[in-house]
C-alpha positions as CSV (number, residue, x, y, z in Angstrom):
1,M,-25.0,8.6,-2.7
2,N,-26.7,7.5,0.7
3,P,-27.2,10.0,2.7
4,E,-25.3,8.3,5.5
5,S,-22.1,8.4,3.9
6,F,-19.6,10.0,4.9
7,V,-15.1,10.4,4.7
8,L,-15.2,12.0,8.3
9,D,-17.5,12.9,11.1
10,L,-16.6,14.6,14.2
11,D,-19.0,15.7,17.0
12,A,-18.5,17.8,19.9
13,V,-14.4,17.2,19.4
14,S,-12.1,19.0,21.1
15,I,-8.5,19.0,21.0
16,H,-6.1,18.2,24.0
17,R,-2.4,18.8,24.1
18,G,-1.3,18.4,27.7
19,D,-3.3,20.4,30.4
20,E,-4.1,22.3,27.3
21,T,-7.3,22.8,24.7
22,V,-6.0,23.5,21.2
23,L,-9.0,22.9,19.6
24,N,-13.0,22.9,20.8
25,N,-15.8,21.9,20.3
26,L,-15.6,21.0,16.4
27,T,-18.9,19.4,14.9
28,W,-18.0,18.6,11.3
29,R,-18.4,16.2,8.3
30,M,-16.9,15.6,5.3
31,L,-19.3,13.9,2.4
32,P,-18.1,11.6,-0.7
33,G,-16.7,14.2,-3.5
34,E,-15.6,16.6,-1.5
35,N,-12.0,18.4,-0.9
36,W,-11.6,20.8,2.2
37,A,-9.5,23.3,3.4
38,I,-8.5,23.3,7.0
39,V,-8.2,27.0,6.9
40,G,-6.2,29.4,10.2
41,A,-3.9,31.3,10.7
42,N,-0.5,30.3,12.2
43,G,-1.1,28.5,15.7
44,S,-4.6,28.3,15.3
45,G,-4.7,24.5,16.1
46,K,-4.8,23.2,12.3
47,S,-1.3,20.7,12.6
48,S,-3.9,19.5,16.0
49,F,-6.6,18.7,14.2
50,A,-4.6,16.6,11.6
51,A,-2.5,14.5,14.0
52,A,-6.7,14.0,15.9
53,L,-7.4,12.4,13.4
54,A,-4.1,10.4,13.0
55,G,-4.6,9.3,16.4
56,E,-1.4,11.0,17.5
57,V,-3.2,13.2,20.0
58,A,-5.9,12.8,22.9
59,S,-9.5,13.8,21.5
60,S,-12.6,14.3,23.7
61,G,-15.9,14.1,21.5
62,E,-16.3,11.5,18.4
63,I,-14.1,11.2,15.6
64,R,-15.6,8.5,12.9
65,Y,-14.0,7.5,9.9
66,G,-16.2,6.9,7.1
67,F,-14.0,4.0,5.3
68,D,-13.0,2.0,9.1
69,D,-14.3,-2.1,7.7
70,G,-13.4,-2.8,11.0
71,K,-10.5,-4.9,9.6
72,R,-7.7,-2.2,10.0
73,D,-7.4,0.9,12.4
74,P,-8.9,3.4,9.6
75,C,-6.0,6.0,11.4
76,E,-3.8,3.7,9.2
77,R,-5.8,4.5,6.2
78,I,-4.6,8.4,6.4
79,A,-1.3,9.5,5.1
80,S,0.0,12.6,6.3
81,V,2.5,15.1,5.1
82,S,3.9,17.8,7.2
83,F,7.0,18.9,8.7
84,H,6.4,16.6,11.9
85,L,6.5,14.1,8.7
86,H,9.6,15.3,7.5
87,R,11.3,15.8,10.7
88,E,10.7,11.9,11.7
89,F,11.7,10.8,8.4
90,V,15.1,12.8,8.5
91,A,15.9,11.3,12.1
92,Q,15.9,7.9,10.7
93,S,18.8,8.4,8.8
94,D,19.8,12.0,9.7
95,S,21.7,11.8,13.9
96,Y,22.9,15.3,14.1
97,Y,22.6,18.1,12.3
98,Q,25.5,18.7,10.4
99,S,25.1,14.9,9.4
100,R,24.0,16.1,5.6
101,W,27.7,17.5,5.0
102,Y,29.5,14.8,6.3
103,I,31.0,12.1,3.4
104,G,30.1,8.9,4.9
105,D,27.0,9.5,6.9
106,E,24.9,8.8,3.4
107,D,26.3,5.2,3.7
108,R,23.5,4.4,6.0
109,T,20.7,5.8,3.8
110,A,18.3,5.2,1.7
111,T,17.8,6.6,-2.2
112,A,14.1,8.5,-3.2
113,G,13.8,5.5,-5.1
114,R,14.5,3.1,-2.3
115,V,11.7,4.7,-0.1
116,L,9.3,4.9,-2.7
117,R,9.6,1.1,-3.9
118,G,9.2,0.8,-0.4
119,A,5.9,2.5,-0.2
120,A,4.7,1.0,-3.3
121,G,4.9,-2.4,-2.3
122,R,4.9,-5.8,-4.0
123,S,1.4,-6.3,-5.5
124,S,1.6,-6.5,-9.3
125,D,0.9,-3.2,-10.1
126,A,3.6,-1.9,-7.9
127,K,5.8,-0.7,-11.1
128,Q,3.1,0.8,-12.9
129,R,2.0,3.1,-10.1
130,L,5.2,3.9,-9.2
131,A,6.2,5.1,-12.4
132,H,2.4,6.9,-12.2
133,V,3.1,8.7,-9.2
134,V,7.3,9.8,-10.4
135,K,5.6,11.2,-13.4
136,L,2.8,12.6,-11.8
137,L,5.0,14.4,-9.0
138,R,7.9,15.0,-11.6
139,I,10.9,13.4,-9.0
140,G,12.1,11.3,-12.1
141,R,15.7,13.2,-11.1
142,L,15.6,12.4,-7.8
143,L,15.3,8.8,-7.4
144,Q,19.3,7.7,-7.6
145,R,19.6,10.4,-4.7
146,Q,20.6,9.8,-1.1
147,T,17.3,11.4,1.2
148,L,20.0,12.9,3.2
149,H,20.8,14.8,0.5
150,L,17.3,16.4,-0.4
151,S,16.8,19.8,0.1
152,T,13.6,20.7,1.9
153,G,11.4,21.0,-1.6
154,E,13.0,17.9,-3.2
155,M,12.3,16.5,0.5
156,R,8.5,17.0,-0.3
157,R,8.2,15.9,-3.0
158,L,9.4,12.8,-2.2
159,L,6.6,12.6,0.6
160,I,3.4,13.2,-1.1
161,A,4.5,11.1,-3.2
162,R,5.2,8.1,-0.9
163,A,1.7,9.3,0.6
164,L,0.2,8.1,-2.7
165,L,1.2,5.1,-3.1
166,L,0.5,3.8,0.2
167,R,-3.2,4.0,-1.5
168,P,-4.5,5.8,1.6
169,A,-8.3,6.8,1.9
170,L,-7.9,9.9,3.1
171,L,-4.5,12.4,2.5
172,V,-4.2,14.9,4.5
173,L,-1.5,17.6,3.4
174,D,0.3,20.4,6.1
175,E,1.6,23.4,4.2
176,P,2.6,21.3,1.4
177,F,4.5,24.3,-0.5
178,I,6.9,24.8,2.0
179,G,10.4,24.7,0.7
180,L,9.2,24.8,-3.1
181,D,10.6,26.8,-6.0
182,V,8.6,28.8,-7.8
183,A,8.2,26.5,-10.1
184,G,7.8,23.6,-8.1
185,R,5.0,25.3,-6.3
186,A,3.4,25.5,-10.1
187,G,3.9,22.1,-10.8
188,L,2.6,20.6,-7.5
189,M,-0.6,23.0,-7.5
190,Q,-0.8,20.9,-11.2
191,S,-0.5,17.8,-10.1
192,L,-3.0,17.9,-6.7
193,S,-5.5,19.7,-8.8
194,K,-4.8,16.0,-11.1
195,I,-5.3,13.7,-8.0
196,M,-8.5,15.1,-6.5
197,R,-9.6,15.2,-9.8
198,H,-9.1,11.5,-10.3
199,G,-11.1,11.1,-6.9
200,Q,-8.3,11.1,-4.2
201,P,-9.8,12.6,-0.7
202,V,-7.8,15.5,0.2
203,L,-7.2,18.0,3.2
204,F,-5.3,20.6,2.9
205,L,-4.0,22.6,5.6
206,T,-2.7,26.1,5.2
207,A,-2.0,29.3,6.7
208,R,-1.8,31.2,3.0
209,P,-5.0,31.1,1.2
210,W,-3.5,32.3,-1.7
211,E,-1.9,28.7,-2.3
212,L,-5.5,26.6,-2.4
213,P,-4.9,24.4,-5.1
214,R,-7.6,23.8,-7.6
215,G,-9.9,21.3,-7.1
216,L,-10.7,22.0,-3.6
217,T,-14.5,22.9,-2.8
218,H,-15.3,23.6,0.9
219,A,-12.8,25.3,3.5
220,L,-13.3,25.4,7.2
221,Y,-12.0,28.6,8.9
222,L,-10.7,28.6,12.2
223,R,-9.0,30.9,14.9
224,G,-7.7,30.8,18.0
225,G,-8.7,27.4,18.5
226,E,-11.7,28.0,17.8
227,V,-13.9,27.4,14.1
228,L,-15.3,30.3,13.0
229,G,-17.9,28.1,10.2
230,T,-17.5,26.7,7.0
231,A,-18.1,27.7,3.5
232,K,-18.5,26.7,-0.4
233,L,-15.2,27.9,-2.2
234,G,-15.4,30.9,-4.6
235,T,-18.4,31.8,-2.3
236,A,-18.7,35.5,-1.2
237,Q,-19.9,33.5,2.4
238,A,-15.8,31.7,1.7
239,K,-14.2,35.5,2.0
240,R,-15.8,37.0,4.6
241,F,-14.5,34.0,6.8
242,E,-11.5,34.4,5.5
243,R,-11.2,37.8,6.1
244,A,-12.4,37.1,9.7
245,T,-10.0,34.1,9.5
246,F,-6.6,36.4,9.9
247,A,-5.8,39.7,11.6
248,P,-3.5,42.5,10.8
249,A,-0.1,42.5,11.8
250,P,0.1,44.3,15.4
251,R,2.2,47.8,14.8
252,V,4.4,47.3,17.4
253,K,8.3,48.0,17.1
254,P,11.2,44.9,17.2
255,P,12.8,44.9,20.7
256,L,16.2,46.0,19.1
257,T,19.7,45.6,21.3
258,K,22.0,48.7,20.4
259,Q,25.0,47.8,18.2
260,R,28.4,48.0,19.9
261,T,30.4,45.8,17.8
262,R,33.9,48.3,16.9
263,K,33.4,50.0,13.7
264,L,34.7,48.1,10.7
265,N,36.1,48.7,7.5
266,A,33.6,48.8,5.1
267,A,35.8,47.5,2.2
268,A,37.0,45.0,4.2
269,P,35.0,41.6,3.1
270,V,32.5,40.0,5.7
271,I,32.3,36.8,3.3
272,E,34.5,35.7,0.7
273,L,34.1,32.6,-1.2
274,T,36.9,32.5,-4.1
275,D,36.6,29.3,-6.2
276,I,34.4,27.5,-4.7
277,N,34.2,23.5,-6.0
278,L,31.8,21.1,-4.0
279,S,30.9,17.8,-4.8
280,M,29.5,15.0,-2.4
281,S,29.8,11.3,-2.9
282,G,30.6,11.9,-6.8
283,V,27.8,14.6,-7.5
284,S,29.4,18.1,-8.2
285,I,27.0,20.6,-5.7
286,L,28.7,24.1,-6.0
287,K,31.1,24.9,-9.2
288,R,33.8,28.1,-9.3
289,I,31.3,30.2,-6.8
290,D,33.0,33.4,-6.5
291,W,31.4,35.9,-4.5
292,T,32.1,38.7,-2.5
293,V,29.8,40.6,0.5
294,K,30.6,43.7,2.1
295,S,29.8,45.1,6.0
296,G,26.5,46.9,5.3
297,E,25.2,45.0,2.6
298,R,22.3,42.7,2.4
299,W,21.9,39.9,-0.4
300,S,19.0,38.1,-1.7
301,V,19.9,34.4,-3.0
302,S,17.9,32.9,-5.3
303,G,17.4,29.7,-7.5
304,P,15.8,26.8,-8.1
305,N,15.4,23.6,-5.7
306,G,18.8,21.8,-5.3
307,A,20.8,24.7,-6.6
308,G,22.8,24.2,-3.8
309,K,22.0,27.3,-2.1
310,T,21.9,25.8,1.3
311,T,25.3,24.2,0.6
312,M,26.9,27.7,0.1
313,L,25.1,29.2,3.1
314,S,26.9,26.3,5.6
315,L,30.1,27.5,4.5
316,L,28.7,30.4,6.2
317,N,28.2,29.3,10.1
318,G,30.7,26.7,9.9
319,D,28.8,23.8,9.4
320,H,30.7,22.5,6.5
321,P,33.4,20.5,6.8
322,Q,34.9,21.8,3.0
323,A,35.4,25.0,4.2
324,F,38.2,24.4,5.7
325,A,39.7,23.0,2.8
326,Q,38.4,25.5,0.4
327,D,39.0,29.1,-0.2
328,V,36.4,31.2,3.0
329,R,37.1,34.2,4.0
330,L,34.9,35.3,6.7
331,F,35.4,38.9,8.1
332,D,38.3,39.2,6.2
333,R,40.3,36.0,8.2
334,P,40.9,32.6,6.5
335,R,38.0,29.8,7.7
336,H,40.5,28.3,9.6
337,D,41.6,31.3,11.7
338,F,37.9,30.9,14.0
339,A,37.2,28.2,16.2
340,L,33.5,27.3,15.3
341,F,32.4,29.2,18.6
342,E,33.7,32.1,18.0
343,L,32.5,32.2,14.6
344,K,28.9,31.3,15.8
345,A,29.4,34.4,17.5
346,M,29.2,36.8,14.9
347,V,26.9,35.3,12.5
348,G,23.1,35.0,13.7
349,W,21.8,32.0,11.4
350,A,18.1,30.8,11.2
351,S,17.4,27.7,9.3
352,P,14.5,25.1,8.9
353,D,16.8,22.4,9.1
354,I,17.6,23.3,13.1
355,A,14.0,23.0,13.6
356,L,14.2,19.7,12.1
357,H,17.1,17.8,14.5
358,Y,15.5,19.6,17.6
359,G,13.9,17.1,20.0
360,T,14.8,17.9,23.1
361,Q,12.5,19.5,25.9
362,T,14.0,22.6,25.5
363,S,11.5,25.5,26.2
364,A,11.1,28.4,23.7
365,L,12.2,30.8,25.9
366,E,15.6,28.8,26.8
367,F,15.7,28.1,22.9
368,V,15.6,31.5,22.2
369,C,18.1,32.6,25.0
370,T,20.2,29.9,23.2
371,G,20.6,32.8,20.8
372,F,23.1,34.9,23.4
373,F,25.4,31.4,23.8
374,E,25.7,30.1,20.4
375,T,24.4,27.1,21.5
376,L,21.5,24.9,20.5
377,G,21.2,23.7,23.9
378,L,21.1,26.1,27.6
379,Y,24.0,24.9,29.4
380,Q,24.3,28.5,31.1
381,N,21.6,30.8,33.2
382,C,20.7,33.4,31.3
383,S,20.9,37.3,33.4
384,R,18.0,38.8,34.2
385,S,18.6,41.2,31.5
386,Q,19.2,38.4,28.5
387,E,15.9,36.8,29.7
388,R,14.4,39.8,29.5
389,I,15.5,41.1,25.4
390,A,14.5,36.9,24.6
391,R,10.2,37.6,26.0
392,K,10.5,40.5,24.2
393,W,11.7,38.8,21.2
394,L,8.3,36.5,22.0
395,E,6.4,39.1,22.7
396,Y,6.9,40.3,19.7
397,F,6.3,37.7,17.5
398,G,3.0,36.6,19.5
399,L,4.4,33.9,21.3
400,S,4.3,34.9,24.8
401,A,1.9,32.2,25.8
402,A,3.9,29.8,24.0
403,A,7.5,30.7,26.1
404,D,7.5,27.6,28.8
405,R,6.3,25.4,26.4
406,P,8.9,23.2,24.7
407,F,10.2,23.9,21.6
408,R,9.8,21.3,19.6
409,V,5.9,21.0,20.4
410,L,5.1,24.7,19.1
411,S,3.7,24.7,15.9
412,D,5.7,24.6,12.4
413,A,5.5,28.7,12.0
414,Q,5.9,29.3,16.0
415,Q,8.8,27.5,15.8
416,R,10.2,29.3,12.6
417,L,9.6,32.7,14.8
418,A,11.5,31.3,17.7
419,L,14.3,30.3,15.1
420,L,14.1,34.4,14.2
421,A,14.4,35.4,17.3
422,R,16.5,33.7,18.4
423,A,19.0,35.0,15.6
424,L,18.4,38.3,16.0
425,V,18.0,38.2,19.8
426,K,21.7,40.2,20.4
427,P,24.0,42.7,17.8
428,R,25.9,40.0,14.9
429,R,27.9,41.3,12.3
430,L,26.3,38.9,9.7
431,V,22.4,37.6,9.5
432,V,22.2,34.4,7.4
433,L,18.2,33.6,6.9
434,D,17.6,30.5,5.5
435,E,13.8,30.7,4.2
436,P,12.4,32.5,7.0
437,C,9.0,33.1,5.8
438,Q,8.3,29.8,5.1
439,G,4.7,28.9,5.6
440,L,4.0,31.9,7.7
441,D,0.0,33.5,7.2
442,A,0.3,37.4,5.7
443,A,0.5,39.1,9.6
444,A,3.6,36.9,10.9
445,Q,5.3,37.3,7.5
446,E,4.8,41.4,8.0
447,L,6.2,40.8,11.4
448,V,9.2,38.9,9.9
449,L,10.0,41.6,7.9
450,R,10.1,44.1,9.4
451,A,12.1,43.2,12.1
452,I,14.6,41.9,9.4
453,D,14.7,46.1,8.4
454,A,14.8,47.2,11.8
455,F,17.5,44.8,12.8
456,C,20.0,45.9,9.3
457,S,19.2,49.6,10.1
458,Q,22.1,48.9,12.2
459,A,24.5,50.1,9.7
460,Q,27.2,47.2,10.0
461,T,25.3,44.3,9.7
462,A,25.2,42.6,7.0
463,L,22.3,40.4,5.4
464,V,22.0,37.2,3.7
465,I,18.9,35.7,2.7
466,V,17.6,33.2,1.3
467,T,14.2,32.5,-0.3
468,H,11.8,31.5,-3.8
469,Y,9.6,34.6,-3.8
470,A,10.1,38.6,-4.4
471,S,7.1,38.8,-1.8
472,E,9.2,37.8,1.2
473,L,12.2,39.2,1.0
474,P,13.1,42.9,3.0
475,H,12.9,46.5,1.6
476,C,17.0,46.7,3.0
477,I,17.7,43.9,0.1
478,T,20.9,45.9,-1.9
479,H,22.3,43.3,-3.8
480,R,20.6,40.1,-5.6
481,L,22.6,36.7,-5.6
482,E,21.6,33.9,-8.1
483,I,21.7,30.2,-8.3
484,K,21.0,27.3,-10.7
485,K,23.1,24.1,-11.0
486,G,25.6,24.7,-8.4
487,R,26.9,27.7,-11.0
488,V,26.1,32.1,-9.8
489,V,24.2,33.1,-13.1
490,R,23.8,36.7,-11.4
491,A,25.3,38.9,-8.9
492,A,24.4,42.0,-9.2
493,R,23.3,45.4,-7.1
494,V,19.5,46.4,-6.7
495,R,19.3,49.3,-5.4
């Protein structure tokens, strides 16, 4: 190997977002044959680092690309897969939050197969490369489906396949396991190891070092926008840096607001779904679902990607139009008895899908305050008391410094924490959380689970939480619901 050859070479690089420096004085080199993990807690600057490599944010210092041939912008030869790309991709066909549930909107969106054929191009080996990537990432069953209807995990695998078909000089993966079920994560780990073994240079960005796939050779450790150091993975030095990178969760109590809702009949259902059958474009999504949740019960909902979990949850918060044609009762009343704003006032809701569609200039503080008014924009002034409560939740989740920043420029993990704060900012009779720990480091995950347990300690609060991993469940869970292929395969009390 030529001693001067490299993949990337950064000299005293600092990365800026507006007036803020988010990563300071980074000098680092990636050599051919190396695959690097960029490891840091949520908000440490990892995603900004990837954006600077792709020329998407301002930086000072020098970034050199070993694959710069002078004929093409080297940034165009980097393929990145991230929550930001997911949001941009959704925005091309999915103009509003509820659009995935409305029949007819899918006619203007591409299928997964069409997306991949476009990325493969028209070269003589395009079909062969497409078949190889589809097999490698195990996404053959997605090809005929509209991208509008893919789950988060399914979309993530599609975007990785698309990135590979672009023949990148460098593949950048920012928390690639987000939204994947247990089998999907294990399968993608194997696929990524194979990709690296075959010579594809990879940068792997994560706040969850326990998810590093085999094939990564080195790691760069970030903390608070500064470089702690670099190390070869598997060494004692790497372990020391990893311990120094992540601070434990602070021992602070969630800022709960006292429950003031009227006393409920414990026997009256909070949720009652009876013989629910839903289809989309001729494809059956939910089949004969029967499910009852009573006041004070806390349910976990699990199942593989594409099982119908998110579709079922959409019946609970008023987003799915077919809720009116199904036997859906909430708080012991038929769904059609509720105005949408009335229902949303009673349900705390947090889902990554909200962040995918949220592109306004609303600040993080204003976003959390919208939880008081059941809107996604702040159309009225908060009281001093409400603003104080919202700031306490931001402080609890370590977001005080981000309070005045636009929600859309927060890191993916910071957005998820703000979403949870919005759901918990006032007392609720029902809280529905769709993968609240997705992409969070261990300390942030502990804060989230502690907040959910404390919030649900209010005796009348019912909880429904979707997650693929038992480690991401709060202690308060009393029941478990498991769904496969649109059917309930288990509904049981666990304690």
